[in-house]
N, C-alpha and C positions, 0 to 999 in steps of 0.2 A: 450420499452427498445432496447436498443442496444447490441451486445454481449459484448463490450467493458465495458459496466456499469457493466453487471455481472460479468465479470471477475475482474476487479478491486474492486466492492463490497466482492466478495469472497476473494480477496487477504488482504483486510481492514480488514474482520472479523477475518481470519487466523491470521494477524498480531496483532491483539486487543488479541486474545487468547494466543499467545504466551507470550506477554507483560505481562498479566494478570500472567503467569505463573514463571516468571522471580522474582527474589530475588528484594527488592529496591534497587535503584542506577543507575549508569550510561547506563548499558546496557538496563536498562526496560525503561528507558526515551528515550532512541534512538529508540526501537522498539515501542513506542506508538506514537512517531514522523513518523515512516514510516508507522503506522495504520492512523494517519490523512491526510498525502500525499496519500497513496491510495483513501480514502474517498473522499477527493478532485477530485483526478481525475476521482472517480467514479461520483461526482455531473457533472463534467465539461463534460464526457463522453456520459452524457445521451442528453447533447444539441447538440452535433458537431457529426460528422462522424467518423467510426471506424479507419480508415487509418492514422487519424492525431495522435492516442495516441501509437503508435508503440514506438517510441523514449522517450514519458513520461514515459511506462512502463519500458524500459531498464533503464533510470536513476533512477526509483524507487526501481529497484533490488539493486543497487550498496550499498546502505545503508544497505539494510535489509542481504546480504550478509555478511556485516564487522560486524554487530552484531551477526552473528551466529559464529564467529571464534572468 
């Protein structure tokens, strides 16, 4: 396993926990989508080198920050 895999997996779990805590509605759906994206990135990170995932992580963080506000 690579470091990127562990990093994305941890973020996927945290995003899923946040989604479960939210009341039903659009923010919950967005947070679940963010969790899915992190999960898919973790699957991909298990197969490829770590360096290529920095931009993917930055792009995934943007929607997550929008859900927080």
